[in-house]
N, C-alpha and C positions, 0 to 999 in steps of 0.2 A: 504494500500500500504506500503510495507516495505521500509526501508531506502536504500536498495540495488536496488530497482526498479527504472527504469528511465522512464521519460515521455518526449515525444517530442510534440511540437506544430508547426503547419504550420500557418503562418500569411498570410492572404489573403486580398487584397483590394477588397471590394465589388463593386466598381465602374468600375472595369476592367482596362485594360491598356490604358494609355493616349497616344494620337497621337499628338505629337508636330509638328506644322507647322508654318512657317513664311510667312507672307503676307505683301505686301506693301500697305499703305493706298491708298484709291481711291483719285483721284484729287478732290479738293474742288470746289463747285459750287459758282461762283462769285455773281450771282444774282438769287434769288428765284422766282421772278415774272414769272408767267406763267408755272412754273414747276409742274411736277407730283411727289408727295411724297408718297412713300409706307410706311405704318405703320404696323410693325410686332410685334407680341406679343407671348410669349412662354406659355401663359395660366396661369401663376402664379397670385395670387390675387393682384388686384390693377393695373395691367399693362394696361388693357383696359382703365380704367379711366385716367391713366397718359397720354396715347396716345391721348385720346379725348381732354384733356386739352392742350396738346402740339399743336394739330391741331387747336384748337380754337384760341390760342395765335398767332400762325403763320399766320392764316387767318386774324386775327385782325391787325397784324403789317404789313403784306406783301400785303394782298389782293388776287390778281389773282393766286390762287393755286388750284390744284386738288389733292384730297387725295384718295389713295387706301387703304382701311382697309382690309388687307390680312386675318384677322381672319374671315371676312364675305365672301370675294370673293374666298379665298382658305382655307377652314376650316382645311385641313390637314397640314397647316403651323403652327398651334397651337400645339407645341410639346415641352416638357421639355428637350428633348435631341436633337441631331443633326438631321437636316432635310435631307431627301434623295435628291439625285441629281434630281430626277423627280419633286419633290415639288419645289426645287429651280428654276428649268427651268420653271415651271408653273408660279411662281411669276415673274421671269424675263421677261416672255412673255408679261406681262402687261406693260412693258417698263417704270418703274419709273425712274425719273432722280436721285433720291436719296431715301434712306430708313432710317427711324428712328425705332430703335428696343427698346422695353421695356422688361426687365426681371422681374421687380417688386419684390414683397415679402415684 
């Protein structure tokens, strides 16, 4: 390539365009006794184990709890990226009082 040649580069983000959204936090649950807790995991290593331990500790400390392990009941909820509206609706139809999410790694 001669000194008079020019070269141009296009810089591209391989993750695509970010969609920024703002959400308000959900109201906090005052008492966990008798609640149904959804456990959601994105499939990264260690996340399932973390949620199993969280469930064990919560059950030990609170007692009367029901857990929904979404990775078993809604396998399509295990995803490294955004969940589709259909998957979210399927999870919500199980009526958890709150959801604990593990991203792990």
